[in-house]
Each structure stands twice: as C-alpha cells, then as structure tokens.
C-alpha positions in Angstrom: 11.3 12.2 -173.2 7.3 13.6 -173.4 6.6 10.8 -171.1 9.3 11.8 -168.5 7.8 15.2 -168.6 4.0 14.4 -168.6 5.1 12.5 -165.5 7.1 14.5 -164.1 4.0 17.1 -164.1 2.1 14.2 -162.4 4.0 14.2 -159.9 5.0 17.7 -159.2 0.6 17.9 -159.1 0.1 15.5 -157.2 2.8 16.4 -153.8 1.7 19.4 -151.1 3.7 22.3 -151.6 5.5 23.0 -147.7 6.7 25.4 -145.7 10.3 27.5 -148.0 8.7 25.4 -151.7 5.3 27.9 -150.7 6.5 30.7 -153.7 3.7 32.4 -154.5 3.0 35.7 -152.5 0.0 37.2 -150.4 -1.1 33.3 -149.1 -4.5 33.0 -147.5 -3.5 31.7 -143.8 -5.1 29.5 -141.4 -3.7 28.6 -138.4 -3.4 26.2 -136.5 -7.1 25.8 -134.1 -8.6 26.6 -137.7 -8.5 30.5 -137.2 -8.1 32.8 -140.5 -6.1 35.2 -140.3 -6.2 36.5 -143.3 -3.7 37.2 -146.5 -0.3 37.5 -145.8 2.6 37.7 -146.6 4.7 34.5 -147.4 8.0 35.2 -145.2 5.6 36.6 -142.3 3.4 33.2 -142.3 6.0 30.7 -142.6 7.9 33.1 -139.5 4.5 32.2 -137.6 4.5 28.8 -138.4 8.2 27.6 -137.0 7.8 30.1 -133.5 4.6 27.2 -133.3 7.5 24.4 -134.1 5.1 23.7 -137.2 4.7 23.8 -140.8 2.9 25.6 -143.2 1.2 23.3 -145.8 -0.9 24.4 -148.9 -3.7 22.6 -148.5 -5.5 24.1 -152.2 -3.3 25.6 -154.4 -5.3 26.1 -156.6 -7.1 28.4 -155.5 -6.3 32.6 -155.8 -4.6 33.3 -153.2 -3.1 30.2 -152.5 -4.8 28.3 -149.1 -2.2 27.5 -146.7 -2.3 25.7 -143.3 0.1 25.5 -140.3 -0.4 22.6 -139.2 2.4 19.0 -138.3 2.8 18.1 -141.6 4.2 14.3 -140.5 0.4 13.8 -139.0 -1.0 15.6 -142.2 0.6 13.0 -144.3 -0.5 10.4 -141.9 -4.2 11.3 -142.1 -4.0 11.7 -145.9 -2.7 8.0 -146.7 -4.8 6.6 -144.0 -8.2 8.0 -145.3 -6.8 6.1 -148.6 -6.9 3.5 -146.9 -9.7 3.1 -145.3 -11.6 2.4 -148.1 -10.3 -0.9 -148.8 -12.3 -4.1 -148.2 -9.9 -6.6 -145.6 -11.8 -9.7 -147.2 -10.3 -12.6 -146.9 -10.6 -16.3 -148.8 -10.6 -18.9 -145.7 -11.4 -22.8 -146.6 -12.5 -25.4 -144.9 -12.4 -28.5 -145.4 -14.3 -32.1 -144.8 -15.1 -35.8 -146.5 -17.6 -37.9 -146.8 -17.0 -40.5 -143.7 -15.7 -36.9 -140.9 -17.3 -37.0 -138.5 -20.5 -35.4 -136.6 -18.1 -33.3 -134.2 -15.3 -33.1 -135.8 -17.8 -31.3 -138.9 -19.8 -28.7 -136.1 -16.1 -28.0 -135.2 -15.1 -27.1 -138.4 -18.4 -25.1 -138.9 -18.0 -23.0 -135.2 -14.8 -22.3 -136.5 -16.3 -20.8 -140.4 -19.2 -19.4 -137.8 -15.8 -16.9 -137.1 -14.6 -16.1 -140.3 -18.4 -15.0 -141.4 -18.8 -12.5 -137.9 -15.2 -11.4 -138.7 -16.8 -10.7 -142.2 -14.2 -13.0 -144.5 -16.0 -15.5 -147.3 -15.5 -19.3 -146.5 -15.0 -21.2 -148.7 -16.1 -25.5 -147.6 -14.7 -28.4 -149.6 -15.8 -31.6 -149.5 -13.3 -34.1 -150.5 -13.1 -37.2 -151.6 -10.7 -40.0 -152.3 -10.0 -43.0 -153.4 -13.6 -45.4 -153.3 -14.8 -43.0 -151.0 -15.9 -41.8 -155.4 -18.7 -43.7 -155.4 -20.2 -42.8 -153.1 -21.2 -38.5 -153.9 -24.3 -38.4 -152.3 -22.4 -38.9 -148.6 -21.2 -35.3 -149.8 -23.6 -34.4 -151.0 -25.5 -34.5 -147.7 -22.4 -33.4 -145.8 -22.7 -30.4 -148.1 -25.9 -29.2 -147.3 -25.8 -29.8 -143.7 -23.0 -27.1 -143.8 -24.5 -24.8 -145.5 -27.9 -25.3 -143.6 -25.8 -24.9 -140.1 -24.2 -21.9 -141.6 -27.7 -19.9 -142.8 -28.3 -16.8 -140.3 -24.0 -15.8 -140.7 -23.9 -16.7 -144.1 -25.1 -16.8 -147.4 -24.2 -18.6 -150.2 -22.0 -17.5 -153.1 -21.8 -20.4 -155.9 -24.0 -22.8 -155.6 -22.0 -26.6 -154.2 -19.4 -28.3 -157.4 -18.5 -30.6 -157.9 -14.4 -30.0 -159.1 -12.9 -34.0 -160.1 -12.4 -35.5 -156.1 -14.2 -32.5 -154.7 -17.2 -30.7 -154.1 -16.8 -26.9 -153.2 -18.9 -24.2 -152.4 -18.2 -20.2 -151.5 -19.8 -18.8 -148.2 -20.6 -14.7 -147.7 -20.7 -13.5 -144.9 -24.8 -11.3 -144.5 
C-alpha cells in the first residue's frame, strides 16, 4: 500500500499541469513571446491561452505564485524529451573478421570499412580467425593484426590489446 502511494506521488511530481489542471490562483504568467504578463487570476490566463489557440502550462510549480507559460504543450513535451535523449551516446561495436591467409587487397578493403566505422564514432573489434592447421602458424595472425592496428592508428586508438581466445585473436579499437 505504501509503495503504491509513493509511486503515485512520484507520478504527480513528474507530470506537468496544463490548462484546467492548474488549480492555484493567482499565477505568474509568461506569454508565448516570452513577455511577462504579471500575476493574474488563473481563469483570465486560461482565457488568454484559448484565444491564442495554445495551452497554459505550469513550468515552475514550486514557486509562489507558480509560473505558467502560454505555449503549445505538444511542442514543449517533444523538446523536453529531445533534450533528455541527447545525452545518450550512439556508440556501437562493429566487427571486421580476417584470416591469416586473407589477401592484401581484401585486408585493405576491410581496413577502409573499419575507417568509416571509426569516423562514425563506432568501436571496431578486429578478429583474426584460425581454422584447422592454421593454428600451427599463429605468428601469421599476429602479423595481420599488427598491420591492421598500425594502419588504423590515425583513426582510432587501441582500447584492448590483441589477445588470443581459442581459435581467434581479438583487438578492440575506439575512435579518437
């Protein structure tokens, strides 16, 4: 019971009151142009918002008297969500897979793709895979990995150095 009450209180704290949900009177009103209209009764502010075809939105409920603004509520909500989401990073991890016997031109093609990933602020995981008897020549895989890291050095930095995990050597590169 107490938990449900706390959740309900949190919801009311986070929600913004608009139009007829604003019960306190008088309120400080700011017009759609940003001009201070002063402290006026709530009904008068609502009437003014309706005449403009907009909403009366409570922007500072903790102030006395509360500050309300005449604005388009849908646009306000959209902008608020957009600001909240801009802090998130979009970094993804992309992978390029190579083999010790991969040809030079094919390696250069994969490196060009990795450069694009790093320029788009994505991390790149470079994997050198070994099959069958290739495990007898692990040094060939290390040579390929070293070449890739040196070539991509100007676009990214090594986040985790090359490590062998079973039949593969893995290295992670992060954008500069």
